[in-house]
Rosetta silent file (secondary structure, phi, psi, omega in degrees, C-alpha in Angstrom):
SEQUENCE: MAVAIRLAELGAEHIYFCGRNPERVSETQRRLSGVSKWMGESHPQILDVCDKESVREWILSCDAATPLDLVWANAGISTGGREDDENAVRAVFDCNVMGVLNTVYPAIERYRMKSVSRVAKRIAITSSLTGYHGLPQCPAYSASKAAVKALGAALRGRLKREGISV
SCORE:     score description
SCORE:     0.000 S_00000001
   1 L     0.000   -8.874  177.789    0.000    0.000    0.000 S_00000001
   2 H   -62.188  -28.749  178.292    3.084    2.209    0.154 S_00000001
   3 H   -61.540  -44.326  179.622    2.721    2.719   -3.600 S_00000001
   4 H   -61.420  -43.094  179.207   -0.644    4.429   -3.098 S_00000001
   5 H   -62.436  -45.576 -179.223    0.804    6.729   -0.433 S_00000001
   6 H   -64.382  -40.031  177.989    3.756    7.655   -2.645 S_00000001
   7 H   -63.112  -37.459  176.273    1.506    8.362   -5.630 S_00000001
   8 H   -64.501  -43.221  178.515   -0.561   10.691   -3.438 S_00000001
   9 H   -60.781  -31.406  179.141    2.610   12.462   -2.308 S_00000001
  10 L   -83.811   -4.128  174.439    3.495   12.934   -5.977 S_00000001
  11 L    95.856   19.942  177.453    0.083   14.508   -6.634 S_00000001
  12 L   -57.475  139.017 -178.594   -1.932   11.781   -8.365 S_00000001
  13 L   -78.111  -41.919 -179.216   -5.514   12.977   -8.893 S_00000001
  14 E  -131.050  129.958  177.086   -7.246    9.600   -8.558 S_00000001
  15 E  -124.411  113.648  173.327   -5.849    6.538   -6.833 S_00000001
  16 E  -100.986  124.509  179.318   -7.705    3.257   -7.205 S_00000001
  17 E  -141.090  153.726 -179.434   -6.179    0.561   -5.023 S_00000001
  18 E  -137.660  163.276  175.812   -7.144   -2.867   -3.831 S_00000001
  19 E  -166.673  161.932 -179.910   -6.111   -5.494   -1.357 S_00000001
  20 L   -81.567  -28.671 -172.517   -7.371   -8.685    0.225 S_00000001
  21 L   -94.000  111.032 -177.139   -7.021   -7.527    3.807 S_00000001
  22 H   -58.116  -35.898 -179.873   -9.806   -5.113    4.868 S_00000001
  23 H   -66.414  -42.033  179.213   -7.744   -3.732    7.761 S_00000001
  24 H   -68.722  -38.289  177.035   -4.788   -2.895    5.504 S_00000001
  25 H   -63.327  -44.225  178.501   -7.062   -1.331    2.886 S_00000001
  26 H   -63.253  -41.752  178.709   -8.720    0.791    5.607 S_00000001
  27 H   -63.541  -40.971  177.499   -5.338    1.779    7.029 S_00000001
  28 H   -63.722  -43.244  177.780   -4.134    2.822    3.569 S_00000001
  29 H   -59.888  -42.821  178.585   -7.292    4.867    3.058 S_00000001
  30 H   -63.107  -44.102  179.911   -6.720    6.555    6.437 S_00000001
  31 H   -66.488  -36.646  177.579   -3.089    7.302    5.604 S_00000001
  32 H   -62.003  -39.398 -179.179   -4.050    8.696    2.188 S_00000001
  33 H   -66.916  -17.024  179.463   -6.426   11.152    3.826 S_00000001
  34 L   -97.866    2.370  179.656   -3.491   12.408    5.881 S_00000001
  35 L   -70.936  118.227 -175.015   -1.122   13.122    2.993 S_00000001
  36 L   -63.329  138.964  176.607   -0.409   16.822    3.308 S_00000001
  37 L    66.343    5.148  178.931   -1.463   19.065    0.432 S_00000001
  38 L   -81.694  126.147 -177.924   -2.941   16.131   -1.506 S_00000001
  39 L  -110.653   11.105 -176.339   -6.187   17.184   -3.156 S_00000001
  40 L   -82.825 -176.531  178.952   -6.864   13.930   -4.994 S_00000001
  41 E  -118.234  143.169  174.789   -9.416   11.196   -4.510 S_00000001
  42 E  -116.106  147.436 -176.254   -8.836    7.631   -3.389 S_00000001
  43 E  -133.338   89.265 -178.280  -11.016    4.681   -4.290 S_00000001
  44 E   -80.041  154.804  178.837  -10.302    1.599   -2.154 S_00000001
  45 E  -148.243  131.555  171.388  -11.537   -1.890   -2.967 S_00000001
  46 E   -82.320  119.423 -172.704  -11.359   -5.186   -1.090 S_00000001
  47 L  -160.556  140.345  175.459  -10.284   -7.577   -3.829 S_00000001
  48 L  -101.666  118.349 -177.019   -8.176  -10.686   -4.313 S_00000001
  49 L   -64.736  -10.887  176.052   -6.044  -10.399   -7.452 S_00000001
  50 L   -75.701  -15.724 -179.990   -6.318  -14.169   -7.882 S_00000001
  51 L   -88.088   91.070 -172.137   -9.984  -13.688   -8.831 S_00000001
  52 H   -52.165  -50.685 -176.060   -9.542  -13.043  -12.555 S_00000001
  53 H   -67.437  -40.290  178.813  -13.092  -11.917  -13.345 S_00000001
  54 H   -64.768  -40.918  178.441  -13.427   -9.645  -10.310 S_00000001
  55 H   -64.369  -45.266  179.523  -10.110   -7.968  -11.083 S_00000001
  56 H   -59.220  -49.415  179.772  -11.084   -7.508  -14.720 S_00000001
  57 H   -60.124  -40.758 -179.217  -14.466   -6.007  -13.807 S_00000001
  58 H   -65.090  -46.703 -179.803  -12.831   -3.715  -11.247 S_00000001
  59 H   -63.182  -42.504  178.994  -10.175   -2.418  -13.657 S_00000001
  60 H   -63.584  -38.932  179.766  -12.760   -1.846  -16.383 S_00000001
  61 H   -71.114  -37.995  176.012  -15.022    0.039  -13.966 S_00000001
  62 H   -61.048  -46.423 -178.472  -12.133    2.159  -12.660 S_00000001
  63 H   -66.269  -33.283  177.368  -11.115    3.033  -16.203 S_00000001
  64 H   -68.725  -33.904  179.883  -14.709    3.885  -17.137 S_00000001
  65 H   -74.481  -44.631 -179.940  -14.915    6.268  -14.164 S_00000001
  66 L  -146.050  114.963 -179.262  -11.534    7.909  -14.767 S_00000001
  67 L   -52.665  122.281 -177.815   -9.304    6.880  -17.698 S_00000001
  68 L   -74.876  140.207  174.644   -6.316    5.171  -16.110 S_00000001
  69 L  -119.071   -6.101  173.929   -2.843    6.302  -17.087 S_00000001
  70 E  -147.785  124.870  172.743   -0.904    3.995  -14.751 S_00000001
  71 E  -119.416  122.839 -174.812   -1.814    0.475  -13.686 S_00000001
  72 E  -112.980  114.585  176.256    0.563   -1.002  -11.134 S_00000001
  73 E   -91.152  108.113 -171.594    0.583   -4.774  -10.601 S_00000001
  74 L  -125.096   35.934 -176.753    2.066   -5.150   -7.138 S_00000001
  75 L   -77.629  139.857  175.938    0.929   -8.636   -6.106 S_00000001
  76 L  -174.519  125.742  170.764    3.139  -10.668   -3.855 S_00000001
  77 L  -135.617  166.349  174.277    2.992  -13.313   -1.158 S_00000001
  78 L  -124.494  174.868  179.377    5.464  -15.921    0.052 S_00000001
  79 L   -80.073   -9.070 -175.438    5.079  -19.425    1.419 S_00000001
  80 L    65.310   31.818  178.481    6.110  -18.309    4.881 S_00000001
  81 L    87.448    0.270 -177.854    8.814  -20.950    4.851 S_00000001
  82 L   -95.132   53.907 -176.320    6.465  -23.776    3.816 S_00000001
  83 L   -68.024  -17.234  177.479    8.300  -24.537    0.575 S_00000001
  84 L   -89.809   -3.146  179.555    7.567  -28.269    0.874 S_00000001
  85 L   -92.808  105.574 -176.292    3.815  -27.592    0.990 S_00000001
  86 H   -55.085  -40.004 -179.526    2.598  -27.883   -2.603 S_00000001
  87 H   -63.847  -38.686  178.170   -0.550  -25.871   -1.845 S_00000001
  88 H   -65.942  -41.149  179.077    1.507  -23.006   -0.398 S_00000001
  89 H   -64.321  -44.167  178.624    3.782  -23.012   -3.458 S_00000001
  90 H   -63.580  -37.129  178.511    0.789  -22.987   -5.818 S_00000001
  91 H   -63.371  -38.332  177.127   -0.769  -20.114   -3.855 S_00000001
  92 H   -61.432  -47.850  179.679    2.428  -18.090   -4.356 S_00000001
  93 H   -66.173  -38.435  178.127    2.308  -18.623   -8.126 S_00000001
  94 H   -59.397  -45.887 -179.107   -1.433  -17.915   -8.235 S_00000001
  95 H   -75.549  -53.891 -170.062   -0.970  -14.561   -6.518 S_00000001
  96 H   -72.416  -30.619  179.523    2.433  -13.464   -7.743 S_00000001
  97 H  -104.103  -57.800 -178.098    2.115  -14.526  -11.389 S_00000001
  98 H   -65.258  -34.856  176.810   -1.567  -14.985  -12.148 S_00000001
  99 H   -61.411  -38.842  176.134   -2.463  -11.938  -10.032 S_00000001
 100 H   -66.133  -45.844  178.153   -0.134   -9.849  -12.190 S_00000001
 101 H   -60.542  -41.826 -179.930   -1.646  -11.283  -15.377 S_00000001
 102 H   -62.379  -26.468  179.895   -5.145  -10.646  -14.021 S_00000001
 103 H   -88.494  -44.737 -172.003   -4.199   -6.991  -13.499 S_00000001
 104 H   -72.119  -43.770 -173.114   -2.102   -6.302  -16.583 S_00000001
 105 H   -69.202  -36.540  172.192   -4.208   -7.799  -19.353 S_00000001
 106 H   -64.402  -33.411  177.180   -7.439   -5.859  -18.661 S_00000001
 107 H   -65.339  -44.261  178.040   -5.304   -2.706  -18.578 S_00000001
 108 H   -59.673  -43.826  178.172   -3.772   -3.554  -21.956 S_00000001
 109 H   -55.548  -47.004 -179.111   -7.269   -4.152  -23.317 S_00000001
 110 H   -69.217  -39.644 -179.549   -8.400   -0.704  -22.152 S_00000001
 111 H   -63.547  -27.167  179.911   -5.215    1.023  -23.313 S_00000001
 112 L   -77.597  -11.637  179.259   -5.790   -0.313  -26.811 S_00000001
 113 L   -71.281  120.876 -177.160   -9.157    1.450  -27.045 S_00000001
 114 L   -77.104  -19.700 -173.434   -8.727    4.405  -29.392 S_00000001
 115 L   -79.912   -5.889 -176.880  -11.914    6.128  -28.199 S_00000001
 116 L  -107.851  126.336  177.202  -10.520    6.990  -24.744 S_00000001
 117 L   -84.711  132.114 -177.871   -8.285   10.031  -24.221 S_00000001
 118 L  -134.512  152.980  172.486   -5.456    9.444  -21.725 S_00000001
 119 L   -69.465  -42.942 -178.883   -2.539   11.352  -20.284 S_00000001
 120 L  -157.140  169.172  174.538   -0.391    8.224  -20.640 S_00000001
 121 L  -129.306   95.704 -175.294   -0.597    4.447  -20.967 S_00000001
 122 E  -126.426  142.317  174.188    1.705    2.957  -18.370 S_00000001
 123 E  -126.981  130.539  174.131    1.971   -0.426  -16.694 S_00000001
 124 E  -117.487  138.783  179.060    4.251   -1.071  -13.738 S_00000001
 125 E  -127.708  123.786  178.530    4.994   -4.563  -12.475 S_00000001
 126 L   -87.369  124.495  173.980    6.682   -5.145   -9.138 S_00000001
 127 L  -109.968 -136.946 -179.301    9.188   -7.983   -9.110 S_00000001
 128 L  -166.382  158.831  173.984   11.976   -8.501   -6.579 S_00000001
 129 H   -60.599  -25.476  178.127   15.721   -8.840   -6.404 S_00000001
 130 H   -67.938  -14.907  175.423   15.037  -12.556   -5.950 S_00000001
 131 H   -70.136  -17.089  177.752   13.854  -12.504   -9.573 S_00000001
 132 L   -92.936  -31.048 -179.074   17.529  -12.101  -10.557 S_00000001
 133 L  -150.925  110.490 -177.377   18.953  -14.765   -8.281 S_00000001
 134 L   -62.291  143.492  177.935   16.771  -17.313   -6.522 S_00000001
 135 L  -103.582  136.399 -177.205   17.163  -17.763   -2.798 S_00000001
 136 L   -62.745  -26.599 -179.803   17.136  -21.281   -1.326 S_00000001
 137 L   -79.020  -12.814  179.940   14.835  -20.242    1.524 S_00000001
 138 L  -146.704   63.982 -178.808   12.148  -19.037   -0.902 S_00000001
 139 H   -62.756  -38.621 -179.190   12.357  -20.822   -4.274 S_00000001
 140 H   -65.283  -47.216  178.076    8.642  -20.367   -5.110 S_00000001
 141 H   -60.397  -46.656 -179.469    8.738  -16.637   -4.403 S_00000001
 142 H   -58.663  -46.918 -178.586   12.016  -16.281   -6.311 S_00000001
 143 H   -66.327  -39.213 -179.781   10.706  -18.162   -9.344 S_00000001
 144 H   -66.233  -37.131  179.868    7.426  -16.252   -9.378 S_00000001
 145 H   -74.977  -30.072  172.590    9.237  -12.924   -9.284 S_00000001
 146 H   -65.100  -38.933  179.632   11.603  -14.053  -12.049 S_00000001
 147 H   -63.462  -45.416 -177.935    8.531  -14.872  -14.132 S_00000001
 148 H   -73.616  -28.126  174.368    6.963  -11.422  -13.702 S_00000001
 149 H   -63.953  -46.012  179.002   10.318   -9.740  -14.322 S_00000001
 150 H   -65.781  -40.627  177.899   10.627  -11.601  -17.634 S_00000001
 151 H   -59.045  -48.486 -179.353    6.985  -10.882  -18.483 S_00000001
 152 H   -60.937  -43.359  179.639    7.471   -7.164  -17.898 S_00000001
 153 H   -63.381  -41.805 -179.868   10.632   -7.029  -19.972 S_00000001
 154 H   -69.960  -41.922  178.229    8.996   -8.865  -22.860 S_00000001
 155 H   -63.758  -34.156  179.682    5.805   -6.800  -22.703 S_00000001
 156 H   -55.913  -49.012  179.160    7.882   -3.605  -22.719 S_00000001
 157 H   -68.227  -38.478 -176.547    9.248   -4.425  -26.170 S_00000001
 158 H   -71.115  -37.885 -173.401    5.975   -5.798  -27.481 S_00000001
 159 H   -94.614  -10.010 -177.628    3.742   -2.902  -26.368 S_00000001
 160 H   -56.559  -42.895 -177.856    6.104   -0.001  -27.028 S_00000001
 161 H   -66.039  -16.969  176.300    4.964    0.393  -30.638 S_00000001
 162 H   -93.066    3.297 -179.799    1.391    0.800  -29.329 S_00000001
 163 L    78.402   18.065  177.784    2.436    3.660  -27.053 S_00000001
 164 L  -103.485  119.626  179.506    2.062    1.546  -23.905 S_00000001
 165 E   -90.870  134.526  176.286    5.000    1.889  -21.518 S_00000001
 166 L  -123.483    0.000    0.000    5.910   -1.056  -19.301 S_00000001
């Protein structure tokens, strides 16, 4: 949620943000209201990025309300040390990789619409230093962050000609 706070400090007019944890979303909303000199609006949403259809509907509704010029995919969980638990490992990939895909692809769809005027068309994807060199204590997290790092790099080249920055 630090991204939302920083964007407010930089003067973003509208900040749409989501999270699974209602307490953290509420805390972020409270902190946003305290950002000095910020005159923008925040739009919080309780949402799990693993829910593809809900994320898609949310991004489309946000963009319909205010054309988005930056969509930031910042999903990330770890196994909490349970690397031998297949379900925990799968949950990491579901959130860290599929959650990013669930966020990025509806944004690309909207950015390709010629009928909408935008300041910019930007996508940011948060990876991790572990995406460059896997750590033995968190192989699932490391691999998932390597995947989104590679995805972002490849999308950057692919979408540049469409005026979409990644």
